[in-house]
C-alpha positions as a Python dict, from the first residue, in 0.01 Angstrom:
ca = {
    (1, 'M'): (0, 0, 0),
    (2, 'A'): (-245, -80, 277),
    (3, 'G'): (-19, 88, 530),
    (4, 'S'): (-1, 392, 308),
    (5, 'E'): (-380, 407, 283),
    (6, 'G'): (-408, 371, 661),
    (7, 'G'): (-162, 653, 716),
    (8, 'G'): (-350, 873, 471),
    (9, 'R'): (-677, 809, 653),
    (10, 'K'): (-505, 891, 982),
    (11, 'W'): (-374, 1227, 855),
    (12, 'L'): (-713, 1305, 700),
    (13, 'S'): (-884, 1232, 1031),
    (14, 'C'): (-636, 1452, 1219),
    (15, 'G'): (-684, 1731, 965),
    (16, 'C'): (-1064, 1715, 999),
    (17, 'C'): (-1039, 1723, 1378),
    (18, 'G'): (-808, 2024, 1356),
    (19, 'C'): (-1046, 2210, 1125),
    (20, 'L'): (-1337, 2127, 1355),
    (21, 'A'): (-1147, 2261, 1654),
    (22, 'I'): (-1074, 2586, 1469),
    (23, 'V'): (-1442, 2624, 1372),
    (24, 'V'): (-1550, 2562, 1733),
    (25, 'L'): (-1296, 2817, 1858),
    (26, 'I'): (-1418, 3079, 1609),
    (27, 'L'): (-1781, 3015, 1710),
    (28, 'L'): (-1690, 3052, 2077),
    (29, 'I'): (-1510, 3382, 2009),
    (30, 'V'): (-1798, 3518, 1802),
    (31, 'G'): (-2051, 3405, 2061),
    (32, 'G'): (-1851, 3570, 2335),
    (33, 'L'): (-1827, 3895, 2146),
    (34, 'L'): (-2201, 3893, 2072),
    (35, 'G'): (-2268, 3832, 2440),
    (36, 'L'): (-2050, 4123, 2543),
    (37, 'A'): (-2216, 4343, 2280),
    (38, 'R'): (-2562, 4253, 2412),
    (39, 'M'): (-2456, 4339, 2766),
    (40, 'Q'): (-2318, 4668, 2636),
    (41, 'V'): (-2651, 4753, 2469),
    (42, 'K'): (-2849, 4669, 2784),
    (43, 'G'): (-2620, 4886, 2996),
    (44, 'Q'): (-2636, 5197, 2778),
    (45, 'A'): (-2676, 5533, 2950),
    (46, 'V'): (-2771, 5759, 2659),
    (47, 'A'): (-2738, 6131, 2729),
    (48, 'E'): (-2760, 6456, 2537),
    (49, 'Q'): (-2501, 6722, 2609),
    (50, 'T'): (-2425, 7074, 2486),
    (51, 'L'): (-2083, 7229, 2537),
    (52, 'E'): (-1999, 7593, 2486),
    (53, 'P'): (-1660, 7750, 2565),
    (54, 'P'): (-1631, 8070, 2769),
    (55, 'E'): (-1776, 8400, 2651),
    (56, 'V'): (-1441, 8521, 2515),
    (57, 'V'): (-1507, 8303, 2210),
    (58, 'Q'): (-1827, 8488, 2125),
    (59, 'P'): (-1804, 8633, 1770),
    (60, 'G'): (-1756, 9007, 1736),
    (61, 'E'): (-1695, 9245, 1451),
    (62, 'P'): (-1489, 9083, 1173),
    (63, 'T'): (-1207, 9334, 1227),
    (64, 'S'): (-1186, 9283, 1603),
    (65, 'A'): (-1258, 8915, 1664),
    (66, 'K'): (-964, 8738, 1827),
    (67, 'P'): (-840, 8445, 1615),
    (68, 'G'): (-893, 8096, 1750),
    (69, 'R'): (-779, 7739, 1709),
    (70, 'V'): (-1027, 7451, 1720),
    (71, 'A'): (-874, 7102, 1759),
    (72, 'L'): (-1101, 6798, 1730),
    (73, 'R'): (-983, 6448, 1819),
    (74, 'L'): (-1271, 6217, 1734),
    (75, 'K'): (-1301, 5840, 1733),
    (76, 'S'): (-1557, 5566, 1674),
    (77, 'A'): (-1881, 5756, 1607),
    (78, 'E'): (-2066, 5983, 1362),
    (79, 'F'): (-1936, 6340, 1352),
    (80, 'Y'): (-2057, 6656, 1181),
    (81, 'V'): (-1879, 6992, 1154),
    (82, 'K'): (-2086, 7281, 1017),
    (83, 'P'): (-2135, 7660, 1035),
    (84, 'A'): (-2325, 7796, 1331),
    (85, 'A'): (-2628, 8016, 1270),
    (86, 'P'): (-2559, 8392, 1235),
    (87, 'G'): (-2488, 8537, 1578),
    (88, 'E'): (-2427, 8200, 1740),
    (89, 'S'): (-2097, 8118, 1911),
    (90, 'L'): (-1883, 7808, 1888),
    (91, 'H'): (-2064, 7512, 2048),
    (92, 'L'): (-2102, 7137, 2041),
    (93, 'E'): (-2409, 6914, 2064),
    (94, 'A'): (-2369, 6544, 2139),
    (95, 'R'): (-2590, 6241, 2193),
    (96, 'Y'): (-2397, 5939, 2313),
    (97, 'D'): (-2375, 5649, 2554),
    (98, 'K'): (-2187, 5777, 2859),
    (99, 'S'): (-2111, 5424, 2973),
    (100, 'N'): (-1921, 5355, 2652),
    (101, 'Y'): (-1789, 5694, 2536),
    (102, 'E'): (-1605, 5983, 2694),
    (103, 'L'): (-1633, 6348, 2589),
    (104, 'T'): (-1390, 6608, 2724),
    (105, 'E'): (-1310, 6971, 2641),
    (106, 'R'): (-1024, 7210, 2715),
    (107, 'F'): (-1015, 7586, 2665),
    (108, 'E'): (-720, 7823, 2687),
    (109, 'D'): (-728, 8198, 2623),
    (110, 'G'): (-391, 8323, 2503),
    (111, 'A'): (-270, 8673, 2434),
    (112, 'E'): (-285, 8635, 2056),
    (113, 'R'): (-546, 8364, 2014),
    (114, 'W'): (-765, 8121, 2206),
    (115, 'T'): (-760, 7742, 2176),
    (116, 'Y'): (-1051, 7503, 2217),
    (117, 'E'): (-987, 7127, 2214),
    (118, 'I'): (-1246, 6849, 2206),
    (119, 'D'): (-1179, 6479, 2260),
    (120, 'F'): (-1439, 6210, 2196),
    (121, 'A'): (-1355, 5839, 2206),
    (122, 'G'): (-1499, 5503, 2301),
    (123, 'K'): (-1398, 5320, 2618),
    (124, 'R'): (-1432, 4975, 2459),
    (125, 'S'): (-1304, 4816, 2141),
    (126, 'W'): (-1428, 4938, 1804),
    (127, 'L'): (-1551, 4588, 1715),
    (128, 'L'): (-1775, 4574, 2023),
    (129, 'Q'): (-1914, 4917, 1939),
    (130, 'I'): (-1999, 4806, 1585),
    (131, 'L'): (-2165, 4487, 1708),
    (132, 'G'): (-2360, 4689, 1966),
    (133, 'N'): (-2491, 4919, 1693),
    (134, 'L'): (-2593, 4618, 1481),
    (135, 'L'): (-2784, 4478, 1779),
    (136, 'G'): (-2990, 4795, 1816),
    (137, 'G'): (-2767, 5008, 2035),
    (138, 'E'): (-2780, 5388, 2024),
    (139, 'Q'): (-2557, 5535, 1754),
    (140, 'S'): (-2345, 5815, 1900),
    (141, 'R'): (-2356, 6148, 1719),
    (142, 'V'): (-2150, 6463, 1773),
    (143, 'E'): (-2211, 6797, 1598),
    (144, 'V'): (-1964, 7087, 1613),
    (145, 'F'): (-2086, 7434, 1512),
    (146, 'L'): (-1821, 7689, 1406),
    (147, 'P'): (-1884, 8067, 1430),
    (148, 'L'): (-1910, 8266, 1108),
    (149, 'D'): (-1722, 8584, 1202),
    (150, 'V'): (-1413, 8449, 1378),
    (151, 'P'): (-1084, 8360, 1199),
    (152, 'L'): (-1015, 7996, 1285),
    (153, 'E'): (-738, 7742, 1255),
    (154, 'L'): (-904, 7401, 1229),
    (155, 'E'): (-748, 7067, 1319),
    (156, 'L'): (-920, 6729, 1291),
    (157, 'E'): (-793, 6384, 1388),
    (158, 'L'): (-1049, 6118, 1294),
    (159, 'A'): (-1015, 5745, 1360),
    (160, 'Q'): (-1252, 5451, 1317),
    (161, 'G'): (-1554, 5666, 1241),
    (162, 'G'): (-1715, 5891, 985),
    (163, 'C'): (-1719, 6269, 955),
    (164, 'E'): (-1911, 6511, 733),
    (165, 'M'): (-1778, 6866, 722),
    (166, 'E'): (-1932, 7176, 562),
    (167, 'L'): (-1720, 7492, 575),
    (168, 'G'): (-1899, 7721, 329),
    (169, 'G'): (-1911, 8086, 439),
    (170, 'L'): (-1675, 8039, 735),
    (171, 'W'): (-1349, 8223, 807),
    (172, 'I'): (-1102, 7931, 809),
    (173, 'T'): (-741, 8047, 783),
    (174, 'S'): (-593, 7695, 777),
    (175, 'A'): (-708, 7336, 816),
    (176, 'D'): (-511, 7022, 899),
    (177, 'I'): (-715, 6702, 861),
    (178, 'A'): (-599, 6348, 932),
    (179, 'F'): (-813, 6034, 920),
    (180, 'S'): (-761, 5658, 941),
    (181, 'Q'): (-985, 5352, 926),
    (182, 'G'): (-1290, 5558, 844),
    (183, 'G'): (-1463, 5785, 597),
    (184, 'F'): (-1444, 6161, 555),
    (185, 'A'): (-1642, 6406, 343),
    (186, 'M'): (-1584, 6781, 309),
    (187, 'G'): (-1802, 7029, 125),
    (188, 'I'): (-1757, 7403, 64),
    (189, 'D'): (-2081, 7519, -91),
    (190, 'E'): (-1993, 7890, -93),
    (191, 'P'): (-1669, 8090, -82),
    (192, 'L'): (-1496, 8135, 252),
    (193, 'R'): (-1456, 8481, 405),
    (194, 'A'): (-1098, 8489, 276),
    (195, 'P'): (-864, 8249, 93),
    (196, 'M'): (-710, 7987, 320),
    (197, 'D'): (-338, 7993, 382),
    (198, 'S'): (-316, 7613, 377),
    (199, 'L'): (-526, 7299, 362),
    (200, 'S'): (-378, 6958, 441),
    (201, 'I'): (-564, 6627, 411),
    (202, 'R'): (-387, 6306, 516),
    (203, 'G'): (-556, 5969, 525),
    (204, 'S'): (-501, 5595, 535),
    (205, 'M'): (-720, 5284, 522),
    (206, 'G'): (-1034, 5472, 428),
    (207, 'G'): (-1197, 5691, 169),
    (208, 'F'): (-1274, 6058, 140),
    (209, 'A'): (-1451, 6304, -85),
    (210, 'A'): (-1393, 6680, -97),
    (211, 'S'): (-1613, 6905, -308),
    (212, 'R'): (-1577, 7264, -431),
    (213, 'L'): (-1235, 7325, -277),
    (214, 'G'): (-1195, 7619, -512),
    (215, 'H'): (-1429, 7811, -280),
    (216, 'A'): (-1163, 7775, -9),
    (217, 'S'): (-892, 7894, -251),
    (218, 'P'): (-603, 7762, -39),
    (219, 'R'): (-261, 7902, -121),
    (220, 'R'): (-117, 7559, -37),
    (221, 'L'): (-310, 7237, -77),
    (222, 'E'): (-156, 6904, 24),
    (223, 'V'): (-332, 6570, -11),
    (224, 'D'): (-152, 6255, 104),
    (225, 'Y'): (-337, 5925, 132),
    (226, 'R'): (-280, 5551, 107),
    (227, 'M'): (-485, 5233, 102),
    (228, 'G'): (-810, 5400, 7),
    (229, 'G'): (-1009, 5593, -249),
    (230, 'M'): (-1035, 5965, -316),
    (231, 'D'): (-1275, 6198, -498),
    (232, 'L'): (-1122, 6545, -509),
    (233, 'D'): (-1328, 6828, -659),
    (234, 'L'): (-1119, 7143, -719),
    (235, 'R'): (-1396, 7344, -881),
    (236, 'G'): (-1516, 7669, -731),
    (237, 'E'): (-1415, 8033, -705),
    (238, 'W'): (-1036, 8041, -702),
    (239, 'R'): (-908, 8385, -597),
    (240, 'V'): (-532, 8330, -552),
    (241, 'D'): (-253, 8115, -693),
    (242, 'S'): (-209, 7776, -532),
    (243, 'E'): (65, 7515, -489),
    (244, 'I'): (-108, 7175, -499),
    (245, 'T'): (69, 6854, -395),
    (246, 'L'): (-103, 6517, -443),
    (247, 'R'): (56, 6197, -312),
    (248, 'M'): (-112, 5858, -335),
    (249, 'S'): (-16, 5496, -273),
    (250, 'Q'): (-212, 5170, -283),
    (251, 'G'): (-538, 5325, -391),
    (252, 'G'): (-722, 5513, -660),
    (253, 'G'): (-849, 5863, -702),
    (254, 'N'): (-1039, 6103, -921),
    (255, 'V'): (-959, 6476, -948),
    (256, 'R'): (-1203, 6724, -1102),
    (257, 'L'): (-1023, 7030, -1239),
    (258, 'P'): (-1171, 7379, -1238),
    (259, 'K'): (-1219, 7618, -1527),
    (260, 'N'): (-1106, 7983, -1543),
    (261, 'V'): (-762, 7902, -1400),
    (262, 'R'): (-416, 7833, -1538),
    (263, 'I'): (-293, 7482, -1466),
    (264, 'V'): (77, 7400, -1450),
    (265, 'G'): (241, 7063, -1392),
    (266, 'L'): (-13, 6834, -1558),
    (267, 'D'): (-27, 6695, -1910),
    (268, 'E'): (-32, 7004, -2133),
    (269, 'G'): (-222, 6806, -2395),
    (270, 'R'): (-505, 6753, -2151),
    (271, 'V'): (-510, 7080, -1958),
    (272, 'G'): (-307, 7379, -2064),
    (273, 'P'): (-273, 7753, -2004),
    (274, 'P'): (-497, 8001, -2187),
    (275, 'A'): (-396, 8078, -2543),
    (276, 'V'): (-411, 8457, -2507),
    (277, 'V'): (-283, 8712, -2259),
    (278, 'E'): (-568, 8834, -2039),
    (279, 'E'): (-613, 9176, -1881),
    (280, 'V'): (-700, 9012, -1549),
    (281, 'P'): (-472, 8709, -1503),
    (282, 'R'): (-635, 8391, -1394),
    (283, 'P'): (-517, 8220, -1074),
    (284, 'T'): (-245, 7963, -1140),
    (285, 'L'): (-267, 7616, -992),
    (286, 'T'): (73, 7446, -988),
    (287, 'F'): (57, 7068, -941),
    (288, 'T'): (309, 6821, -803),
    (289, 'V'): (172, 6467, -836),
    (290, 'S'): (307, 6127, -737),
    (291, 'S'): (136, 5788, -717),
    (292, 'T'): (250, 5431, -651),
    (293, 'Q'): (42, 5114, -679),
    (294, 'G'): (-258, 5311, -788),
    (295, 'E'): (-391, 5555, -1045),
    (296, 'L'): (-510, 5915, -1035),
    (297, 'E'): (-754, 6026, -1303),
    (298, 'F'): (-804, 6393, -1393),
    (299, 'E'): (-1126, 6527, -1538),
}
């Protein structure tokens, strides 16, 4: 019995020493990271920069403006996409730490359309950037201003950051949005110049909110997300029929349905077609919905 008690005390002592070693190791790692973050803050080289593509992108008459494609690849900062003022061209305004972030642009003028690509990403790990911000470092901010009178294809790849996007009043023909490990918010406060051909939103390990998508009136709307939360507002001025596909896994979501439309593919007891034949048919929204390990609620 005594030997058993001695062995128990020995294993307990070894276990305590092991736990203490793990705690010391964690403290050393955290201390090292904090030290690196402090050095990063002290070495900041904050700069303000404005980028504007060549004059060919300047907006013209709505019937003559050459279509364009704007591709944004953004990482580890605060981002804002919004309409430019009337008469202003496509441009970007940024305030960031040049020692820690890199901003590049590429422009190509094709026969049928022009393409403008913007890349913004950190040079160090995301964890160090977060710690630097907590220790008083300058928060990087990038604003992209889209012209009002130019038909645009919009692409956004967002990672480890946050983005707020307002598209009301713009001429967006299609939008492809992908985000991961971050947050994304889209608003469309007024109808677009014309219904969108397609709108795709794909996300993982984050949350997003989209409001008044009816003002975009996309002919095809696809939302695919996992491991996150969603608030999808489909209200607004629908002008055309739409095929809407919603796929969700390992998360939850809320969908706000519009009025003055026909809805097909959802619970007819909850939302159904109009009871009478109308002289001017309402737009029809046809839903395809799938969810696993989560729940979608429709209002």
